[in-house]
C-alpha positions in Angstrom: 151.4 122.3 72.4 149.2 121.2 75.0 149.3 123.3 78.0 148.0 121.1 80.7 145.7 123.6 82.8 145.5 123.3 86.4 142.4 123.1 89.1 140.7 126.5 90.0 139.6 126.9 93.7 136.3 126.5 93.2 137.0 122.8 91.0 139.0 121.6 94.4 136.4 122.6 96.5 133.6 121.2 94.5 136.0 117.9 94.5 136.5 118.2 97.8 133.0 117.9 98.2 131.8 115.8 96.6 134.5 113.3 98.2 134.0 113.7 101.3 130.2 113.7 100.3 130.7 109.7 99.9 132.9 110.0 102.4 129.9 110.1 104.9 127.4 108.2 103.3 129.6 105.8 103.7 130.5 106.2 106.9 126.7 106.7 107.3 125.9 103.1 105.5 129.4 100.8 107.3 129.3 101.9 110.9 125.9 101.1 111.7 126.2 97.9 110.2 129.8 97.7 112.8 128.1 97.8 115.2 125.2 95.5 114.4 128.1 93.2 114.3 129.7 93.8 117.5 126.8 93.9 119.5 126.1 90.3 117.9 128.6 89.5 118.7 129.3 90.3 122.0 125.6 88.3 122.0 126.9 85.3 121.1 130.4 85.6 122.9 128.0 86.0 126.1 126.2 82.3 125.5 128.5 80.5 124.3 130.1 81.2 127.8 127.4 80.9 129.5 127.1 77.5 128.6 130.8 77.1 128.8 130.2 77.8 132.7 126.5 74.8 132.0 129.5 72.0 130.7 131.4 73.0 134.1 128.5 72.5 136.5 127.7 68.8 134.7 131.6 68.1 134.6 131.8 69.4 138.5 128.5 67.6 139.5 130.3 64.3 137.8 133.1 64.1 139.7 132.1 65.3 143.6 128.6 63.1 144.0 126.3 64.7 140.8 125.4 67.9 143.0 126.5 71.2 141.5 128.3 73.6 143.8 125.3 75.5 145.0 124.2 71.1 146.3 127.5 70.1 147.7 128.7 70.8 151.4 132.2 72.6 151.5 133.6 69.6 153.6 132.8 68.0 150.1 134.0 71.0 147.9 130.5 73.1 147.5 129.4 76.1 148.9 125.7 74.4 150.2 126.7 75.0 154.4 126.9 79.0 153.0 124.1 78.9 151.6 121.7 77.6 154.5 121.9 81.7 155.5 120.2 84.5 153.5 122.0 87.6 152.3 124.5 85.9 150.7 124.7 88.2 147.3 128.8 88.8 148.6 130.3 85.7 148.4 128.6 85.2 144.2 131.7 84.8 143.3 132.0 81.8 145.3 130.7 79.3 143.4 133.0 79.4 139.5 135.9 79.8 142.1 134.7 76.6 143.2 134.7 75.4 139.3 137.7 76.6 138.3 139.6 73.4 137.3 136.3 73.1 134.8 136.7 76.5 133.4 140.0 75.8 132.9 141.3 78.5 135.0 139.6 81.2 132.5 137.9 84.0 134.5 137.1 85.4 130.9 133.9 83.5 130.9 132.6 84.8 133.8 132.7 87.8 132.2 130.0 89.0 129.8 131.6 91.5 126.9 128.7 93.8 127.0 129.8 94.7 130.4 132.0 97.2 132.1 133.3 94.7 134.6 136.6 93.2 133.3 137.9 89.6 133.6 140.6 89.2 136.6 143.3 88.1 135.7 143.3 84.2 137.3 141.1 83.1 140.1 142.9 83.4 143.1 143.5 86.7 143.3 141.3 89.0 143.9 138.5 87.4 142.0 135.5 88.7 144.0 131.5 89.9 142.6 133.0 93.1 140.9 134.9 90.0 137.8 132.1 87.7 137.6 128.9 89.3 135.1 126.4 85.8 135.5 123.9 85.3 138.9 123.8 81.7 140.3 120.1 80.0 140.2 120.9 78.1 144.2 118.8 74.4 143.6 119.3 74.0 139.6 120.8 70.6 138.2 120.0 68.5 135.2 117.0 66.4 137.2 115.1 69.7 136.6 116.6 70.8 133.3 114.5 74.0 133.1 115.2 74.7 136.4 117.4 78.3 136.6 120.7 77.2 136.6 122.2 80.9 135.8 122.0 84.4 133.9 122.7 87.8 133.2 123.0 90.1 136.0 121.2 92.9 134.4 118.0 90.6 135.2 115.6 93.5 137.9 112.5 93.8 140.0 109.2 94.8 138.8 107.8 95.2 135.3 109.9 98.0 133.9 113.4 97.8 132.7 116.0 99.2 135.3 118.5 102.0 133.5 120.6 100.2 135.6 121.5 96.6 136.5 119.1 95.3 138.8 119.9 92.9 141.3 123.5 93.2 140.8 124.8 96.7 142.3 127.5 99.0 141.0 129.2 97.5 144.6 129.9 94.7 144.0 128.1 93.6 147.4 125.9 90.9 145.7 122.6 90.4 146.2 120.5 87.5 147.9 117.0 86.9 145.7 113.3 85.8 146.2 112.0 85.3 143.2 108.1 84.4 142.8 107.8 82.3 140.0 104.7 84.1 138.4 107.1 87.5 138.3 107.4 90.0 136.4 110.5 90.9 136.4 111.9 92.2 133.4 116.1 92.4 132.0 117.7 96.2 132.4 119.8 98.1 129.2 122.7 97.1 130.0 125.1 94.2 128.7 122.5 92.6 126.3 119.8 95.0 125.3 120.8 96.3 123.1 119.1 99.7 123.4 116.5 96.9 123.2 113.4 99.2 125.3 112.0 96.0 126.8 114.8 95.0 127.9 116.5 91.2 127.0 119.1 88.6 128.6 120.8 85.1 128.7 120.1 82.9 130.7 121.3 79.0 131.0 119.1 76.2 132.4 120.5 72.9 134.4 120.8 71.0 131.1 123.9 73.3 129.9 121.6 74.7 127.5 122.1 78.3 127.3 119.4 81.2 126.0 118.6 84.8 124.4 115.4 85.7 125.9 113.1 88.5 126.2 111.3 89.6 128.7 108.5 89.0 128.0 109.9 85.2 126.9 111.6 84.8 130.5 109.0 86.0 132.4 106.5 83.5 130.7 108.0 81.2 129.6 111.0 80.5 131.8 109.8 81.6 135.0 106.6 80.5 135.3 108.0 77.4 134.2 111.3 77.2 137.2 111.0 74.9 139.0 110.9 76.0 142.2 113.3 76.8 145.2 113.0 74.3 148.8 116.1 75.0 150.0 115.8 78.4 151.7 117.7 78.8 154.9 115.5 79.0 158.1 112.9 81.9 158.6 113.0 82.6 155.2 111.0 80.9 152.8 108.8 82.7 150.5 105.2 82.3 150.9 104.3 82.1 147.4 106.7 79.8 144.7 110.0 81.1 144.2 113.3 80.9 142.5 116.3 82.3 144.3 119.1 83.5 142.7 122.6 85.3 143.7 124.0 88.0 142.6 127.2 89.3 142.2 
């Protein structure tokens, strides 16, 4: 008659160690893959959000004299009158609240999945800059397809990426910025940079398309070819060709 022999403590310990080794090895392979997949998914979602915003611009303009909200007067539903004053960053959120119908009443579309900010429950109750991830290009429209209509708020001054959110303050008070088309600016290390030491981000163009761009590409290909803003607030026109971006 055969007798079954139980594992000795040493044998059991060896088995456990082998199992743990394979678990750790699998984790070392799978976890980075999952992290990359999550990051890629967030990048795609962010670009899609900007495309939805671009569509909203075009639909809104089609119903409002072919002008986007920053170009249309308050009397006609826009916020151009407000932007004739300088330092209107605190009201960046207004741009998106105006287009709430065109955005399908979905505040999630104006928040990047990688942002620390959270979407508001609606565009009417408590909606402000702290629920917005994207800056507004004041003078962009489809007449100038390569004009910069919007983009991720993690854009900052200078050639060195900011560790935080660049022009967009944590306080949510916003920022109204004149950026020379000669630059330099750089994406900060927040949001879609994903550890890229040079920074990266997404932009929305006047024709409604969205692009993922590095800091170098943004400066060389998009900023230098941007159509300069002309309708500056009185006394605030910069000395060199620039674009006006309003940050949340």
